[in-house]
N, C-alpha and C positions, 0 to 999 in steps of 0.2 A: 076205227074207233079212236076217239081222242083220248090221249093220256092226260088225266088230271094231275097236275103237279102240285107238290106242297108249296106254300107261299115262300118259305126261305129259299127254295130252289129257284123260284121265279126271280126273286130279288138278285140272287147271285148271277143268274143268266144276264140280267141287265148290267150288273157290275162288270161282267166279263166282256160285254159288248164291244168295248174299245179294242181289246186284244183280238177278238174274233174278226173285227173289221180290218185289222192289219192284213189278214190273209185275203179277206174279201176284196180289198181295194186293188190288189194285184190281179185278181180274176176279172174285175171290171175293166182294167187296162187291157188285159189279154183279149177281151171281147170288143175292144175299140170304143168303150164308153168313156167320154171325157170326164175328168175329175176336177172340180173347182173347190179349192181350199179357202177357208176364211177364219177369222179370229173373233168376230164381233157379232153381237145381237142385231146391229143395224144392217147387216148384210142382207140385201133383198133376195132371199133364197129362191123365190118363185121364178125369177128371170132365168136363172141357170137351170132350174128344174124343167122349165118350158122347152129348153133345148134338148132335154133328155140326158142332161149331165147328172152325175152323182155329186152331191155337195157334202163336204165334211169339215168338222171343226178341227183345226190343226193343233198339234201338241204345244202346250204352254203352261203346264201345271206341275213341273218337277224341277228340282234344283240340279238334276243330273248334268245339264249342259251349261250351267251358269258360268263356271270357271272359264270355259271356252269362249263364251259370249263376252266376258269381261276383257278379253284381249283386244276387242274392237270397241266395246261400249264402256261408258263410265260405270264405276262400281256403285255409285249412289243413284242408280236408276231402278225403277220398280222391277221386282223379280219376274213379273209376268212378261215384260218386254224382253228381259235378258234371257228368260227360258225360251220364249218364242224364237228369238233370233238364234240362240245356241242350237236348238233342235234343227233349225233350217240350215245353219252353216255346217253342222257336223253330219247331216244326212241321217240322224238317228230317229227321225220321225217318218215312218213309211207313208203316212198321209201326205206329208210335204213332198217327199221324194216322188210320189206318183201323181201329184197335182199338176195339171197342165197349165193352170194359172192360179195365182194367189190373189184374192180380192182384199185389198186393204181399205181403210176409211180414215178420214182426218178427225179422229176422236181427240186424242191428247197429243201433246208435243212429242213425247217419247216415241209413240207409235209412228207418227208421221215421218220422223227422221229414220226410224228403223226400216220402214218400207223403202226409203231411198237406198239404204245399204243393201237390203234384200234384193232389190231389183237388179243389182249387179250380177246375181247368179240365178235368178228365177224370174219368169214372166210375172210381173206384179202389176195389177190394175188398181189404182187408188181412187176411190170415190170421194168427192169433196162433200163431206158431211157438214151442214151448217151448225153453228153453235147455239142457235136459238130456234124456237118453234113458231115463228111468225109466218104470215102469209107469203112474205118475200122469200123466207127460207124454204117454204114448201115448193115455190116455183123452181128454185135452184135444185132442190133434191129430186124433184120430178125430172128435170133435165138430166141430172146425173144418172138416174135409173134408165132413161132412154139411151144415154151415152153408153152405159154398161151393156145394154141389149145390143147396140150397134157394134160394140167392140167384140162381143161373142160371135155375132153373125159373121164378122169379117175374119176373125181368127180361126173359126172352125168351118167357115164356108157353108153356113146354114142360113135358113130364114126362120125367124122366131115370130109366129103369128100371135095376134091378140087372143085368138081362140085357145092356143096352147098355154098362154099365160093364165087365162081364166081357169083352165083345167088344173094347172099347178096351184092356183090360189085355193081351189076347192079342196084339193088333196091336203094341202098344208093346214087349212082351216080345220079340217076333220081331225088331223093329228093334234092340233092345239086343243080342240074341244075335248078330246079323250084325255089328254094330259091334265087339263084343267079339272076334269071330273075326278081324276086320280088325286090331285092334291087337295081337292075339296073333301075327301074322306076324313081329312084331319080336322074338320069342323066338329066332329064328334068329341065329346069330353066324357070319360077319358079317351085318348086317341087310340085308333084301332091298330096302328103299326108304329114302328119307331121312325123318327125323322130321318135317320140314316138310311133305312130301307127305302123310304120315299125318295131320298136324294139319289140313290143308286139307279132308280128307274128314270127320273127326270134327266140325270146326267147321261146315263147309258143311251137314252133315246136320241141324243144329239149325234150318236155315231151310227145310227141306222141309215143305210143308203137308200133303202126303198121306203119312202115316207108313207106309202099306201099300206104298209104292214102295221104301222103303229096303232091305228084305232082299234083293230080287232084284238091285238095282244093286250093293249092297255085296258080296253073295256072289259075283257074277260077277267083281268086282274082286279079291276074295281068291283065287279060282281062277286068275285071270290072273297075280297076283303069285307064287303058289306054283309055277305051271307055269314061269314065267320063271326063278325061283330054281333049280328043278331043272335047267334048261338052263344054269345058271352065271351068270345075270345077278344081280349083287348089288352092294352098296356095298363100298368098301374097309373093311378091319378098322380100327376106330377106338375110342377110349375111349367106353364106353357110359354115357350120361347119363340120369338120371330128372329130370324137372322137376316140382316141387311148388309149392304156395303159392296166391296169388290167381288169379282167373280170367284166362286168357290169350286174346288175340284182338285184331285190329286193331293199335293202336299198340304193344302189348306183344309182338307177334310178333318184335320186335327181339331179344328174349332167345333165342328159338329160333335166329334167324340168327346171333347172337353165338356160340352153341355150335357150330353146323354150319359156319360160315365159318372157324372157328379150330381145326379139327382134331378135334372131337367129333361124336358122333351121338346124337340124342335117341331112345332106344328106347321110352320110355313116359312118359305124363303122368299124374300122380296128381290134378291139379286138376280144376276143374269141367268144362272142355271135354274132359277125358280120362276115365280109369277111374272117377273118383268118381261120374259121372252115369250110367254104363252097368253098372258092376260087379254091382249087386244087381237081381234081378228081383222083380216082385210075385208072391207065392205064389198060383198059379191054383187050388190045391186047398183054400185056406182058405174054409170055408163063409160067412164074414163078409167080404164084398168090401171094406167100408170099413176093417175091421181090417187086411186084407191090404195095402191101399194105404197106410194110416197107418204100418204097421211098415216097409214098404219105404222110404218117404221119410224118416221120422224117423231111420232108421239111417245116413243119409249122414254121413260123418265130416268135418264142417266146423268151423273154428275158433270158430264162434259157440256150439258145444256145450261144456258144461263138466260133467264131464271129457269128453275127446274120444278114447276108446280106439279107435273104429272107423277113425279116420284112420291111426293107427299100425299097426293090423292090416293095412290095405290097403297102406300104404307098405312094410311088412316083406315082404309077399307079393310085391309088384312088384319089390323089390330082388332077391329070391331068384330069381323066375321069369325075370327079364329079364337076369340076370347083370350087374347095374349096377355100374359102376366108381366113379361119383361122383354126388352129388345136388346139383342147383342149385335153390334156392328163390327164387322171384320174389315179393317183397311190394311192394304199392303204398304210397306215402307216405300216412301217416295212416290206414292200415287197421289199427286197434289190435289186433283179435283175432288176425289172422295175424302181426303183428309181435311181439306178446307170445309167441305160440306158437313162434317160431323157436328159442328156447332149448331147449325140449323136443324139437323136431325135430332140432336139431344133436346133442343128447345121444344121442338114439335112433340116429341114423345113425352117429355116431362110436363110441359105446360099445357098442351092441348089434349093429350091423351091421358095424362096423370098416371103414367106407369114408369117404373125404373128403366134406365138405359145404361149400357156400358159399351165403351169402344175398346177393342183390342187391336193393336197395330202389330203386324207380324210380317214374316217373309216365308220363303219356301224351305228353310232349314227346319230341323226337328229340335233345335237347341232350346227353344223356349216352351216346350211342352209342359214342363214342371210349373213354370210361372203362369202359363195359360190356365192350367188346372186350378192353381191356387186362386187366381183372380175370379174365374168363373164359378168355382165352388162358393166363394164368399158372396158373389152376386146372387146365386140361386138360393143360398141359405137366407139371405136378406128378404127374398120373396116369400 
């Protein structure tokens, strides 16, 4: 008999997923299953999955190891890079410790140079990500995906077949579909759950090693949310906020709390832990599986792309579909690509979508929580 759990319990389980996976990753290693660690949404997960490897997002969202990182890295570098490097250098991240290889990508300058330093103490494979989404870029990115496959085959002495890759594509697409269905419950007005509970599931799902488990768990959760909504269980009606900008998680969850503790509700996330990483599927009907994977990943709308039309296409769609009242953009200090792009985002939100926009620049410390609350409260009151 299946035990039906209360919704809050389910959300907490997903929130605890990262900690639980610390234990699970050691068990995987004991069973001889390869572990591939990554930091970025551009990482073509299906290639590693096709080999039977477990893939995991590496620690990069706490200020715990920043002081250690600053012994090697400049202080005026983005906190995400300092945190990533600090956890790697101090071995305080079990995922990093147990990873057989870390896959990097040439997104921003800080990360590129960090991977050089990291490769001195860890097997690091860096994929050359183009900075534009042209046909020429696509050719390069497809070659890089094949180069990554060949690297894994050589390193682990395995053969990765196209059939295995297609199977991994199906599994990952199913996981994306279910997570998309989950965040689409927030189209309801008033919203059925808090944006923070939604975030716990989206973020927690990135630490699930068995991607096959995600659809059943998430679909059951969606059914439960919809059933309770039909019975009249819902949030109070509040100004509806979209969060965009740099990746959110760990220390930067303070931005979600600042919105929801001060009268707003986050109905959708455009950034890496939200729609950006789930929105597009790999085309299962494309006869060239490497082309299909290359297109899907290269089309992600990140500020490292120039120009970056896909980010604005997604932003516009989310603002309309989720009846958004205001946009909060969270940028990290010294994240140049996102900070420069705030001007374009502000113009787009104000002039094309005719709704208010605020940018909050922050880091991983908790020192600015008071200021964050003050600014976001004023923003929400204005709505």
